[in-house]
Each structure stands twice: as structure tokens, then as C-alpha cells.
C-alpha positions, 0 to 999 in steps of 0.5 A: 869463098866457102872459107870466107862464109865458114869464117863468118859463120864461126865469128857469129857462132862465137859472138852468139856463145859469148852473148849467151854466156854473159846472159847466163851469168847475169841470169844466174846472179839474179837467181842467186840474189832471189834465193838469198832474199828468200833465205833471209825472209825465211830466217826472219820468219823463223826468228821472229814468232808469228804475230798471231802467236804474239796476240794469242799470248797477249790475249791469254795473259789478259784472260789469266789476269781477269780470272785472277782478279775474279778469283780475288773477288770471289773470296769477298762475294763468298764472304757476303753470301755467307753473311746473307746466308745466315741473316736469311737462314729462316727465309730460305733453306740452306740447300737452295743457297748452295745450289746458287752458290756452287755453280758460279764457284765452279764457273769462276774456277774453271775459268781461272784453271782455263786461263792458267792452262792456256798461259802455261801452254803459250809460255811453253810453246814460246820457249820451244 
């Protein structure tokens, strides 16, 4: 009688161990699939630049274009200012016109330099 009970308990133990092994295999397979999905996501994130960086590159490119256009127009504006200065030289002193002209000129130069620097920075950052 005792050996029968021991045999029954042994069979239950073997069935429980088998069920545990099957459960462990299924659970480990799910974990492996999740790890693989995470690995793929990380790989995709590394391969593709961050969307914010792409937007910043696009914005810096547009700012650079605008600064270049303003720089091109500045020559025309500079010629116009020189002509106006020549015509009104008797009304206003040469010093007053320079005080008006140079801050704007420096502002445009600085904006163009900032845009060029930003564009160069993003190009270098993109290549790394």
C-alpha cells in the first residue's frame, strides 16, 4: 500500500516536473522573442537619425538659405545707402549714416555666420 502511494506521488512529481519544463521552455521562448524585438528596435533607432535631429538639420538649412539671400540683398541695400548718402550729404553728417548702417550690417553678418556655423555643425554631427 505504501509503495502504491509512493508510486502515485512519484508519477505526480514526474508529471509536475514535465509540466514545469514545458512551461519553462515556452516562457523562455517568449522572453527570447521580446529580447529580439528590443534588439531590433535599438538597431533601428541607431541606424535612423532621431527625427528631432532631422528637423533641426532642415531648419538650419533653411536659416542658412535665408541668411545667404539676405547677404545677397545686403549688397543692393549697401549700394542704395551709399547713393542716398551721396545725395543727402549736405543734410546729414557722414557719421550719423555710418551709425545707422553698421549695426544692421553687423547683424546680417552675424546671422549669416550663425546660420553657416549651425549648418556645418549639423552636417558634421550627421556624418558621425
